[in-house]
N, C-alpha and C positions, 0 to 999 in steps of 0.2 A: 436339578441336571447341570450337565456341563456341557456348554458350547464349545465345539471344537473348529475352529477356522483353517481348513487344510486344503483350499482351492485357490488358484490365481484367479484374480478379477472378484473376489468378494468385496463387499461394502456393507459394513456394519452400522447402522444407523439408529435413531430414536423416535419414537411415535407414542407420546404420552409417557405410560408405564410399561412400555413395551421395547424390545429389542427388535430391529427390523434387518432381516439377512437378505441381501440380493445380490446376483451375480451379473457380471457385465454383460450386456446384449441379451440380458433375459427378462422377461416382465413378470415372473414369479417372485415373491416376496414371502418370507418365512417371517412370522410373528412369534416371539416369545415373550411371555409375561416376565419382568424382571424378578420378581418374587419367587419364581420357580427355577432361578439360574444360582448356583453355586460358583461357578468359576468360568472365565472364557479362555480358552487356549488357543493363542494363533501360532502356527507352524509355517505358515507359506509367506513368502516374500511379497507377495502380490496382493495383500489383503489392505483395505481401507478403512479407517473409523471417522467417523464424526466424533466431534469434540462434545456433543451433547450426548451420545453414547457411552463415551468414558467416563463422563460426569454423572450420567444414570448409574453404571457400575459402581463409582465411588460412592455414592448415596446410598446404595443399597448394600454395601460392605462386600461386593464380589470382586474377587481376585482376578485379575487381567495378567495373564503369562504370556510373554513372547519367546519364543524358543526356536532354534535352528534344529534341522534334523540331524546335523554333524556335531553338535555340542550342547552345553547346558543352557537352560534360560538365559537369555542377555539382559532381561527387564522384566520386573513384576509391578504392575501398578497395584498400588494399595491407599486406603486413606491416610492423610498424613498425621491424624490423632494417634498418639501412643496408648497402647492398652497395658494394662500391668503396673505394677509399682516401680518407681526409680530405684527403691530400695534392692529389688531384685536384679537389676543390671548392675547397682555398684557390688554387690555379693558375687555377681557371674565373674566380675573382674578381679576383685580380690581373691577370688577361690584359685586362680591361676598359680598363685604362689603359695597354696598350702595343699595340704593333703587331698582336699576334695576334688582336685584337678586329676590326679592319678586315681582316685576312687571312681570317678565319673569315667574317664578313659577305658578302666576296666569293664565298667558294667555294661557300656556300649557294645563293647567286644563280646562281652559275656553273652548279650542278647542275641548276637548275631550267630556266634557259634553252637549255642544251645539249641537254635533254629534249625541251623545245618545239621547238626549231629541227629536231630529228632525226624527230619525229614529222611535223612538216609535209614533211618532204623524203619520208618514206615515203609519206604520203598524194599527194604530187604525182606520184610515180612510178606509183602504182596508178591515178592518172587520166590518164596520158598519152595513152592512146588514146581513153578515152570522153568527156575533157572537157580538151582542150588548154588551154583559156584558164583554166579554174580551176587547172588543175595548175601554169601558169607562174607565177598568182599566189601560190599555196602555197610555190612553189620562191623565189622573189623575197622574200616574207615570212621565210622560213628564213634568208635571207642576212642580212636587217634585224637578225633577232634575234641573229645570230651577230655582226654588227658591234657591236650594242649591248653585248653580252658583252665583245668585245674592248676597249670602251670602259670599262667597269667594271673590267677586269683593269689598266687603267693607273692607275687611284685608287690613290693611297697616303698613308700617314698612320700617328700614333701615337694618335689618338684618334677612336673611333667616334661620339663625339656630335658632331665635326666634320664627319666624312664620309656619316655614315648618309643625309642627305636627298639628296645627290648620287648616293649608290648606289639609294636607292629611288625617284628619279625616273627613273632610267637603266631600271630594272627595269620601272617602271610604261609607260614606253614601249615596252618590248618586249612587255608583256600585252596592249597595244592591238592590235600585229600579229597576237598568237597569237589573241585571242580573236575578232577579225575574221575569222579564217581558219575557225575552229572554226563560226563563224554559218554561213559558206556551205558546210560540209559537212554539218551536220546537216540533217536534214529540214524542210523550210519550214513544216510544220504546229506545230512546236515554238514558233514565233516568239521565238527567242532573240535577243536584241538586243546583250547584253553582260553581263558578269559584275556578278553581284549577291551580296554576301555575307550581310548581315543580312537577315533577315525576307523572303528571297525566296519567292514564292507560284508563279513560273511554273514548268513542269515540269523544265527540264533545270538551272536553277541549285537548285531545291530538291533534285534527285538530288546535284549536285556537294556541296552542304552538307552532305547525309548522309553521303556517302562521307568528306569531309574530317573531319568533326567527331566522327562516331560511330567510325568504323573506323580511318582513319589516325592522328588524335590519339591514340585509346587504344593502339595499337601503337607509337609514337614515344614516349609517355608511359612504358611498360612499358620499353623500351629503354633511355631515358636513366636510369631507376631503377636497372636491372641495373648500368650503367655506373657508379653512385655519383655523378653529377653532380646540380646544383641545376637544375630544373625551370624555376626563376623569373630565372635570370641569363643570359639571351640577349645577343646581339651586334646581329644585323640589325634585330630587332623592339625598340624602346625598353621601358625599364622602366615598369611600371605597376602601382600595387598590385593583386593578384590575376591577374595576366597571366602566364600560363607561356611566358615570352619564348624560352627555349632550345627548348622543344617545336615552338613556333611555327617557330623557325629550322629546325630539322632536317627539320621536315616539306616544306619548299620543294623538296627535293631529290627526295621521293617522290609529289608531287602529280600530275604528268603521268603518270607511269609506272605507279601504281596505280589511281588515280580515274578521271582525263580519258580515257584511253586504253580503259580497261574499259567506261565508260559510253557513249563515241562508238561503241564496237563493237556494243554493245548495241542502239542507236538506229539505226543504219546498216544493220544487219542484220536490223532489225525483230523481234528479240527482245522487246523492249518497245514496244509501239505508243504514239504522241505522245497519242493521245485517250484512253489508260488507265492516266495516270500519276497524275491529281491525285485526291487521295480528295474523293468528294461526300457521303458519309454519316458522317462522323467524329464521334464523341461525345467526342473528347478534344480539349481545347485547344491549339493549336500543331500537330496533325496536317496536313500537307499530303499526304504521298504515300500511296497506296493500300497495303495490307498485302500485296496481291500483289507489288506492284512492289518493296518493300522487303525481300520474301523473295527475289526475283531479284538483286537489289542484293547482299545479303547473302552468296548462294552465290557470285554471279560475283567479288566484290572478295576472298572468302576464298581461291577458286580463284587468282586471280591472286597473292595473297600467296603461296601455296604453289607457285606457278609456277617452273619453274627458268630462270635467266638468267646470262648471263655478266656480269661486272663486274670490272676491274682483274686479268685473268688467272686470274680465280677463278670457278667455277661454283657455285650455290646458289640457293635460294629467295630470292624477293623479300624475305620475312620474315627471312631470316638476314642479309642486307645491311642491313636497316633497324636490326638489332640490333648489327651490327659497326659503323657508322657511329659512334656514340657513343663506342665503345671507341678507334675511330681518332681521335677528338677528344680524347680523355684523353691519348693519346700524343702528339699535336701540343703539347696544354698543357704536358705535361712535357718538351717539346723533345726527344723522341726520334725523330719522323718526321715528314714532311710530311703534310698532310691532302687527300686526294683525294676530291672530291665525286662523288655517285653518279649515273653516267649511262649510259644503254645506246645502242648503235648503232642503225641505222635498216636 
């Protein structure tokens, strides 16, 4: 299970092999066996930890994520020991200056675009009888995204610094098709006009940012750590101080399948109502979403992480494939196999 600390005045401590969660001015204490915990996510500025609780997390290889509602996680606590081989990291850096960097950048984008195109095809099929005009629009946009992906696949080179902008420009072109279709699928009350990444305060973008930044980012970070790769040495996303480029690279393949699809389903099925998303009485700076909405998002996104899917002739959970992809990348860097991007059919 994942422990989510999202309330002002919470205190996390340790009692033998259990985490204890207590709220200020309350006598109630919730105890959770450490063996049952996969990660601890803290999104509130008013949470306190005992050092023994953090030690218990490290001893049990439990990732502790500290995040803000208005941005990416600002800290991740993990064991100091390095997993994976040093050779993989050496090849990760060497690959930046040869064709492997361009190949991987294209593969990351391909996973994202194929998932987007397949989702639009599914939505088009579901609306063929009820809204033929929208169905045709979705289908044509899926073809345009596929065509853009084909153009990206034809880009070749030995220097990602030379090819990156061309690849990113094409990816942005496909994004315009995709988000315009998402706008037409979503309930009009959301007033979604397009993708906003930083500082979004409209309902759907705020939900997307929460899903990407708090849930997907944390899982991909953990997977990359277990594979022994460097978080900051990516290919598609350019180097910048403090920017975990490889984490952002590998997130691309899972954004649509984990986050977009889950959130669109919650909204189109009226599980989350458009007028009940934004917090109106928040006491914490940066909080945009209501606590009730965050609870639904957490449960739904973790259910999706645990859901069984079929990829590359293998059956497993979404979480399993998130953790497999960095290992596949290691084999590609070591020139032992090709790298196949993650995508699901429709």
